[in-house]
C-alpha positions in Angstrom: 15.3 31.0 -17.7 12.0 30.5 -15.8 11.5 27.1 -17.5 14.5 25.7 -15.7 12.8 25.9 -12.4 11.2 22.6 -11.6 7.6 22.5 -10.3 7.7 20.8 -6.9 6.1 20.8 -3.5 7.8 22.9 -0.8 10.3 21.4 1.6 7.7 21.9 4.4 5.1 19.9 2.5 7.6 17.2 1.6 8.5 16.9 5.3 4.8 16.6 6.2 4.2 13.9 3.6 7.4 12.1 4.8 5.9 11.8 8.3 2.5 10.6 6.9 4.3 8.0 4.8 6.6 6.8 7.5 3.6 6.3 9.8 1.7 4.4 7.0 4.8 2.2 6.3 5.0 1.2 10.0 1.3 0.3 10.1 1.4 -1.5 6.7 4.4 -3.6 7.8 2.6 -4.6 11.0 -0.4 -5.6 9.0 1.8 -7.5 6.6 3.3 -9.4 9.5 -0.1 -10.3 10.8 -1.2 -11.6 7.4 2.0 -13.6 7.0 1.6 -15.2 10.5 -2.1 -15.8 9.8 -1.5 -18.0 6.7 1.6 -19.7 8.3 -0.3 -20.6 11.5 -3.6 -21.6 9.9 -2.7 -25.3 10.4 -5.0 -26.3 13.2 -8.4 -24.8 14.1 -9.2 -27.4 16.7 -11.4 -29.5 14.5 -9.6 -32.8 15.2 -12.4 -34.3 17.2 -15.4 -33.1 15.2 -17.4 -35.0 12.6 -15.7 -35.8 9.2 -18.2 -33.7 7.3 -17.6 -30.6 9.4 -13.8 -31.2 9.2 -14.0 -31.3 5.4 -16.0 -28.1 5.4 -13.4 -26.5 7.8 -10.5 -27.6 5.6 -12.2 -26.1 2.5 -12.7 -22.8 4.2 -9.2 -22.9 5.6 -7.8 -23.3 2.1 -9.9 -20.4 1.0 -8.8 -18.2 3.9 -5.1 -19.2 3.2 -5.5 -18.1 -0.4 -7.3 -14.9 0.6 -4.6 -14.2 3.2 -1.9 -14.8 0.6 -3.6 -12.4 -1.9 -3.9 -9.8 0.9 -0.3 -10.3 1.8 0.8 -9.8 -1.8 -1.3 -6.6 -2.1 0.1 -5.4 1.2 3.7 -6.0 0.1 3.0 -3.9 -3.0 1.6 -1.2 -0.8 4.7 -1.1 1.4 6.9 -1.1 -1.7 4.9 1.8 -3.2 5.2 3.8 0.1 8.9 3.2 0.2 9.2 4.4 -3.4 7.3 7.5 -2.4 9.9 8.1 0.3 12.6 7.9 -2.4 10.7 10.5 -4.5 10.6 12.8 -1.4 14.4 12.5 -1.1 14.8 13.3 -4.8 12.3 16.1 -4.5 10.2 14.6 -7.3 7.4 13.6 -4.9 3.9 14.7 -5.7 4.5 15.4 -9.4 2.1 13.7 -11.8 4.1 11.3 -14.0 1.8 12.0 -16.9 1.0 15.7 -16.8 4.1 16.9 -14.9 1.9 19.1 -12.7 1.7 19.0 -8.9 -0.7 16.4 -7.5 -3.2 18.1 -5.2 -1.9 17.9 -1.5 -5.4 16.7 -0.4 -5.1 13.7 -2.8 -1.6 13.0 -1.5 -2.9 13.0 2.1 -5.4 10.3 1.2 -3.2 8.4 -1.2 0.4 9.3 -0.3 1.9 6.9 -2.8 0.0 8.4 -5.7 2.0 9.1 -8.9 -0.9 10.4 -11.0 -3.1 13.5 -10.6 -6.9 13.0 -10.7 -6.8 14.6 -14.2 -4.3 11.9 -15.4 -6.1 9.1 -13.6 -9.4 10.1 -15.3 -7.6 10.0 -18.7 -6.8 6.4 -18.1 -10.4 5.4 -17.4 
């Protein structure tokens, strides 16, 4: 009968992790909005009246920064999605269980990486 009992974090721990994740989602979404507005509003850096060589240099770096911002935004969107998936796992009471080993992920790891789905043990096996 004991095998029927699922290994999971306590409701108190789940509530604590939920608060941590909600806070991170809020900050991550604000960062995402900043990134999106940065690459949408990169149009004019006030180089209209400067020399053509400088303007070409500016446009080159502007293109690079737009690409960099786009990449950062894509990563940030994935981070937000991962955090929201972690909230679903909290609701399902499956949060903090390693998807490889089935063991509990160390709470200290979850505080640092609240969207983690692998224990350190499982992560090291992947390397």
